[in-house]
C-alpha positions as CSV (number, residue, x, y, z in Angstrom):
1,M,124.6,161.7,111.1
2,I,122.9,158.5,111.9
3,Q,119.2,158.1,111.2
4,P,118.6,154.4,110.3
5,P,115.0,153.1,109.9
6,Q,113.4,151.5,113.0
7,F,115.4,153.7,115.3
8,K,114.3,152.2,118.7
9,R,114.9,152.8,122.3
10,I,113.5,151.6,125.8
11,T,112.3,154.5,128.1
12,F,110.9,155.0,131.4
13,T,108.5,157.6,130.7
14,R,107.2,158.0,134.4
15,P,107.1,155.9,137.7
16,G,106.5,152.4,136.8
17,V,105.7,152.6,132.9
18,V,108.0,151.3,130.2
19,E,107.7,151.9,126.6
20,Y,109.5,150.8,123.6
21,A,109.4,153.7,120.8
22,S,111.3,155.1,117.9
23,M,113.8,158.0,118.4
24,D,112.8,161.1,116.9
25,E,116.1,162.9,116.7
26,P,119.0,161.7,114.7
27,L,122.4,161.2,116.2
28,I,125.3,163.5,115.0
29,I,129.1,163.5,115.9
30,S,129.1,167.0,117.3
31,K,132.5,166.7,119.4
32,P,135.5,165.3,118.3
33,T,135.9,162.5,121.0
34,E,132.5,161.3,120.3
35,V,131.5,157.7,118.8
36,I,128.4,156.4,117.8
37,V,127.5,153.0,118.3
38,R,125.1,150.5,116.8
39,N,123.8,148.4,120.0
40,L,124.1,144.6,119.5
41,Y,123.3,143.4,123.1
42,S,122.4,145.3,126.5
43,L,122.1,143.8,129.8
44,V,119.8,144.8,132.5
45,S,121.1,145.7,135.9
46,A,117.7,144.7,137.8
47,G,118.5,146.4,141.3
48,T,119.3,149.8,139.9
49,E,117.1,149.8,136.8
50,L,114.1,149.0,139.2
51,A,115.2,151.9,141.3
52,C,115.2,154.2,138.5
53,L,111.7,152.9,137.1
54,S,110.4,153.5,140.6
55,G,111.5,157.4,140.5
56,A,113.4,156.7,143.7
57,E,117.1,157.6,142.2
58,W,117.7,161.5,142.0
59,W,120.3,161.0,139.4
60,F,117.6,159.4,136.8
61,P,115.0,161.9,136.2
62,L,112.3,160.5,134.4
63,P,111.6,160.4,131.3
64,N,114.9,158.8,130.8
65,I,116.5,155.9,129.0
66,P,117.8,153.1,131.3
67,G,120.7,151.0,130.8
68,Y,124.5,151.0,131.2
69,A,125.9,148.0,129.7
70,A,125.8,147.6,126.1
71,V,128.2,145.9,123.3
72,G,127.9,147.2,120.0
73,E,129.7,148.1,116.7
74,V,131.4,151.5,116.3
75,V,129.5,153.2,113.3
76,A,130.9,156.9,113.5
77,R,133.7,158.5,115.6
78,G,135.3,161.9,116.1
79,T,138.5,162.9,114.9
80,A,140.1,162.9,118.5
81,V,139.0,159.1,119.1
82,T,142.0,156.8,118.9
83,K,141.3,153.8,120.8
84,V,138.8,152.2,118.6
85,V,138.2,152.4,114.9
86,L,135.0,152.0,112.6
87,G,133.8,148.5,112.7
88,D,135.3,147.7,116.4
89,V,132.9,145.8,118.8
90,V,133.4,147.4,122.0
91,L,132.0,147.3,125.7
92,T,130.4,150.5,126.6
93,H,128.1,151.8,129.5
94,G,125.5,152.6,126.7
95,P,121.8,152.4,127.4
96,H,119.0,150.4,126.0
97,A,118.6,151.9,122.5
98,G,119.3,150.6,119.2
99,Y,121.8,153.4,118.2
100,F,123.6,155.6,121.0
101,K,126.2,158.2,121.3
102,I,128.9,158.6,124.0
103,D,131.6,161.0,124.6
104,T,134.8,158.9,125.4
105,T,136.1,161.4,127.7
106,D,133.0,161.6,130.0
107,R,133.7,160.3,133.4
108,Y,130.4,158.3,134.1
109,T,129.4,156.9,130.4
110,G,132.7,157.3,128.5
111,T,134.1,153.6,128.5
112,C,134.7,152.2,125.1
113,I,136.7,149.2,125.1
114,K,137.4,147.0,122.1
115,L,136.4,143.2,123.0
116,P,139.5,140.9,123.1
117,A,139.6,137.8,120.7
118,G,137.6,135.0,121.7
119,L,135.0,136.6,123.9
120,A,131.5,136.4,122.4
121,P,129.7,139.8,121.9
122,E,126.5,138.4,123.7
123,L,128.3,137.5,126.6
124,A,130.7,140.5,127.0
125,A,128.2,142.7,128.3
126,L,128.4,140.9,131.7
127,A,131.8,142.3,131.9
128,R,130.1,145.5,132.9
129,M,128.5,143.8,135.9
130,A,131.7,142.1,136.7
131,S,133.5,145.4,136.6
132,I,131.0,146.7,139.5
133,A,131.5,143.5,141.4
134,M,135.6,143.9,141.0
135,T,135.5,147.0,142.9
136,S,134.8,145.0,146.2
137,L,138.0,143.1,145.3
138,R,139.9,146.4,144.8
139,V,139.1,147.7,148.0
140,A,139.1,144.3,150.2
141,H,142.4,142.6,151.6
142,I,141.6,139.1,150.3
143,E,144.7,136.9,150.4
144,L,145.2,133.1,149.8
145,G,143.5,131.1,152.4
146,D,141.2,133.9,153.7
147,Q,137.3,133.3,154.2
148,V,135.1,135.3,152.4
149,L,131.2,135.5,152.6
150,V,129.2,137.0,149.9
151,A,125.5,138.0,150.6
152,G,123.2,138.0,147.6
153,L,123.9,135.8,144.5
154,G,122.5,137.7,141.7
155,L,124.6,138.7,138.9
156,V,126.7,141.2,140.7
157,G,127.1,139.0,143.9
158,N,127.9,135.6,141.8
159,L,130.7,137.6,140.0
160,A,132.1,138.9,143.3
161,A,132.1,135.5,144.5
162,Q,134.0,134.2,141.5
163,L,136.6,136.9,141.6
164,A,137.0,136.4,145.3
165,G,137.6,132.7,144.7
166,L,140.2,133.7,141.9
167,Q,141.9,135.8,144.4
168,G,142.8,132.8,146.7
169,G,139.7,133.3,149.1
170,T,137.5,130.3,150.5
171,V,134.2,131.7,149.4
172,I,130.8,131.0,150.9
173,G,127.7,132.4,149.1
174,I,124.4,132.9,151.1
175,D,121.0,133.6,149.2
176,L,117.3,132.9,149.9
177,N,116.8,131.8,146.3
178,E,117.7,127.9,145.8
179,K,118.4,128.5,142.1
180,R,120.7,131.1,142.5
181,R,122.7,129.1,145.2
182,A,122.7,126.3,142.6
183,L,123.8,128.6,139.8
184,A,126.6,129.9,142.2
185,Q,127.8,126.3,142.6
186,A,127.8,125.5,139.1
187,C,130.0,128.6,138.5
188,G,132.4,127.2,141.0
189,L,131.6,128.3,144.4
190,A,132.4,125.6,147.2
191,H,129.9,126.6,149.6
192,T,126.3,128.1,149.6
193,V,124.3,128.5,152.7
194,D,120.2,129.1,152.7
195,P,120.1,132.3,155.2
196,A,116.4,131.1,156.0
197,R,117.7,128.2,158.3
198,P,117.6,129.0,161.7
199,D,121.4,127.9,162.2
200,W,122.8,129.6,159.1
201,K,125.2,131.6,161.1
202,D,126.5,128.4,162.7
203,V,126.8,126.6,159.3
204,V,129.0,129.4,158.3
205,R,131.1,129.4,161.3
206,D,131.7,125.5,160.7
207,I,132.8,126.0,157.4
208,T,135.5,128.4,158.6
209,G,136.6,126.3,161.3
210,R,135.0,128.3,163.7
211,R,137.4,131.5,162.9
212,G,135.0,133.5,161.4
213,I,134.8,135.5,158.1
214,T,138.0,137.6,157.1
215,T,136.2,139.5,154.5
216,F,132.1,140.1,154.1
217,I,131.1,141.1,150.9
218,D,127.4,142.4,150.6
219,A,125.7,142.2,147.2
220,T,122.1,142.8,148.3
221,G,122.2,146.2,149.4
222,L,119.8,145.4,152.4
223,S,120.6,147.1,155.7
224,Q,119.4,144.1,157.9
225,V,121.5,141.8,155.9
226,I,124.2,143.9,156.4
227,A,123.8,144.1,160.1
228,E,123.4,140.2,160.7
229,A,126.1,138.8,158.6
230,S,128.6,141.6,159.9
231,T,128.4,139.8,163.4
232,L,130.2,136.8,161.5
233,V,133.2,139.0,160.6
234,A,136.4,137.7,162.6
235,P,138.6,140.1,164.6
236,R,140.4,142.6,162.3
237,G,138.2,141.5,159.5
238,E,136.4,143.8,157.1
239,T,132.8,144.2,155.6
240,V,132.4,145.6,151.9
241,L,129.3,147.3,150.9
242,L,128.9,146.5,147.3
243,G,125.3,146.6,147.1
244,T,123.7,150.2,147.4
245,P,121.7,150.2,150.7
246,R,118.1,151.7,149.5
247,A,115.5,150.4,151.8
248,S,115.1,151.8,155.6
249,H,115.6,149.4,158.4
250,Q,115.2,149.9,162.3
251,A,117.4,148.0,164.5
252,D,119.7,148.2,167.3
253,L,123.0,148.5,165.9
254,T,125.2,148.4,169.4
255,E,126.5,145.0,168.4
256,V,127.7,146.0,164.8
257,F,129.2,148.9,166.4
258,R,131.0,147.3,169.1
259,G,132.5,145.0,166.6
260,I,134.0,147.9,164.9
261,H,135.5,149.4,168.4
262,L,136.0,146.4,170.7
263,P,137.0,143.8,170.5
264,G,136.8,143.1,166.6
265,F,138.2,146.3,165.0
266,V,136.2,145.5,162.2
267,T,136.5,147.9,159.0
268,Y,133.4,148.8,156.9
269,K,134.5,149.8,153.1
270,G,132.2,151.2,150.6
271,A,132.7,149.8,147.1
272,L,131.1,151.8,144.7
273,E,132.8,151.7,141.5
274,W,133.0,155.4,141.2
275,R,135.7,155.7,143.8
276,Y,138.3,154.9,141.1
277,P,138.9,156.6,137.7
278,T,137.2,155.6,134.6
279,F,139.9,155.8,132.5
280,T,143.5,154.6,133.1
281,E,146.0,157.1,134.3
282,E,149.7,157.2,134.8
283,F,149.7,157.4,138.6
284,E,146.6,155.5,139.3
285,K,147.0,151.6,139.3
286,H,143.4,151.0,139.1
287,S,140.5,152.3,137.1
288,V,137.2,151.1,135.7
289,E,138.6,151.1,132.2
290,R,141.6,148.7,133.6
291,N,139.2,146.4,135.4
292,S,136.8,145.8,132.4
293,G,139.9,144.8,130.4
294,I,141.0,142.5,132.8
295,I,137.8,141.1,133.3
296,M,137.1,140.3,129.5
297,E,140.6,138.7,129.1
298,L,139.5,136.5,132.2
299,A,135.9,135.9,130.4
300,A,137.7,135.1,127.0
301,A,140.1,132.4,128.6
302,G,137.1,130.9,130.2
303,T,138.5,131.6,133.7
304,L,135.4,133.8,134.7
305,V,131.9,131.9,134.1
306,F,129.7,134.1,132.0
307,D,127.5,131.8,129.8
308,R,125.7,130.3,132.9
309,L,124.7,133.7,133.9
310,L,122.3,134.6,131.1
311,T,118.9,133.4,131.5
312,H,116.7,135.6,129.4
313,R,117.6,136.8,125.9
314,V,114.9,138.7,124.4
315,A,114.0,141.3,121.9
316,P,113.8,144.8,123.3
317,E,109.9,145.5,122.3
318,R,109.2,143.0,125.3
319,A,110.8,145.6,127.9
320,P,107.4,146.2,129.2
321,E,106.8,142.5,130.1
322,I,110.4,141.9,131.3
323,Y,110.4,145.0,133.8
324,A,107.1,143.7,135.1
325,G,108.4,140.3,135.6
326,L,111.3,141.8,137.6
327,K,109.2,143.8,139.8
328,N,106.8,140.9,140.4
329,G,108.9,138.0,140.3
330,Q,112.6,138.8,140.4
331,D,113.8,135.2,141.6
332,E,112.9,133.9,138.3
333,Y,115.4,136.4,136.4
334,L,119.1,136.7,136.6
335,G,120.8,137.7,133.3
336,I,118.3,139.6,131.2
337,M,120.1,140.5,127.8
338,F,118.1,142.7,125.1
339,D,119.0,141.3,121.6
340,W,119.2,144.3,119.1
341,T,120.5,142.3,116.2
342,T,116.8,141.1,115.7
């Protein structure tokens, strides 16, 4: 049983309301496949968590504890847990809570991967966002010399752009926010374009040598952006939906549909990470677990840029302020990490 002093958690109590309070119940290993983790750092996934805070997500009933990217120390484990031992620092899908329990066989929350040597725990939670981004690379067919457009250069979009570059693509990023474009360039992206420019599509076409985009990855989840940018995709190219479309949008989609049918033969693909198994299986090449392990090795080697992406490292008691800031001025925030070590 784990019942330490000041056992705190962040809770969305009702739409728009964030509280930081003590947990009343102790944590007990009740199944042999469970572990209890002392949280060190948890990362905010802005788009998903703001949608949860608004009450818009059916799978997240309020009140509830947000968060699904946490790095912590294993402090208790069941008898059937073999991949980690007490004292291991692990990447998990854990929530914004000082301590939490996970079932290591759960399809959605059971990830528990020991960090590789050389990867700082305060950066490792970013591997969770990179794992989401990597799904777009798994479903796409990006090859050396391909032209890739990434819309939305937040955490997931930035990481998707980095990964697409590692896969051999020439990557162009678009985002309305100048700071995010500059950060993407600092992370190695060769080309960024402001989509507020009236001629932004021509700029993109010029970068591709007027050949068009081979793969378009949308990380905004905005239907208007998807419809507009998809017109840049070259014949037999692909549009990958990495962001989750949420807001409604009314438009004439005939041009988009014609691009799918004739003459473009463009393929649309969904890149929600749960299309792949959570755990590594004998007859499945890809899994969330395998992707996460690969990403952490890349980050430990410095091949993926993580350190520039953390813009806010804050104590969890500041959660109400942070979510209010995200809601009212999201452009000022990118990588927000709650530091539970304080």
